[in-house]
N, C-alpha and C positions, 0 to 999 in steps of 0.2 A: 454682691457680696464681694468688696473690694479685697477682703484678708486673701482671695487668689490669685490677686493682681500683686500684693505684697509678699505672696510665697512664692512668686516668681521671681520678682526681685531680688529673694532673697537669696535666691540660687544662682542666678544672674552672679553675684557679688562674691558667691561662694565657687562657682565657676572661674571666675577670674584670679581668684585667690590660688587656686588649684593650678594653673597655668603658669602662676609664678613656683610651683615647689613640684617640678616632674617627679613622678615615682612618690608621692606622699597618697595617703588614703585617709581622705575624711572620714573622722567617727560621731562629730559632735561638733553640732551649731548652736551656741547660745545667746539669745534675744532677750533683749530689755525690752518689756510692754508698756510704757506708764497707763493707769487710771483714766488717765485723760487724754491718751490718744485716739480713741474712738474705735480701735482694734480689741475685737473679740478675741482673746487668744487662743480658746477653745478652736472656733472657724478656721484662723491662721494654724493650729497644729494640721485640723483635719484635713485642712488645702495642700500643706507642705505633703502630708504623708499621699495624697492623690499622685501630688506630681512625682514623688519619686519611687513610686510602685511601679516595677518592673525596668529599672534603673539601673546605671552601676550605682547609683547613689541610695537604691533602697535602704540600705543596712544603717544610714545616717541617723542619727536620733536629734531630735531637736528639743531643746531646752529652754522653756520660756520663765522668763522671771518677771513679776507684776511689779512696777514700781511706784509707790504710793505717792499720791498728791502732797508736795512740799510748797511750803510757804516760808517767808521772811518777814520779820516784823522790822519797819522802818524805825521804829521806836527805839527800840534795845538790838537790832540787826540779828535776833535767834532765827534759827533757822529749823522747823520741825515738821515732822508729820503728820496729815491733817487725821484726825478721829473722829468717827462719829459726824463727819460734815462740818465739826468747828474750825471756822477758820481764823478766832482769836490765840491770840499768844499765850502761853501757856505760862511764858516768864512774866510777862508785866501787864496783862491783860487786855492790851489794844484791841480792838475790835477791827480795826483797819491793817489786812496783810497783804503781800503780792505772793503770787503763783510762782516763783521757781521751778518747778518739777511736776511730773505726771504727765508731760505731754510725749514722751520719749519714746522711740521705734529706734533702736539701734543695736547694730552686735554687741556684744560682752566678750565673748571669745569664739574662733574656731579651733577645734582639736583634732590633729592630723596624725596619724602613723606616718612615719618618718621610714623612708627604704633603708 
């Protein structure tokens, strides 16, 4: 379950940011997880909760935004979210498009309570 390793990395990043903000209290962590990232959002959330339980970060909320697969049409440059597995361009009908999103695993925000 690589989600546990990811949750540990998230906490390392959070702790690094907290070190730059003496006295601040972290309230929420926002992540974007793309549908092609290979990350199970539920397992990541469970792992995060298990790691913070009984620590000073137990009250921190993890919010996960799921990012859809996005494609770009090289013919008309239209960018679109993939629906029902259809990779064809909805604007011009081109069958060959390129993947431009859906693999992300990134922080979207950290919400702090400043002293």
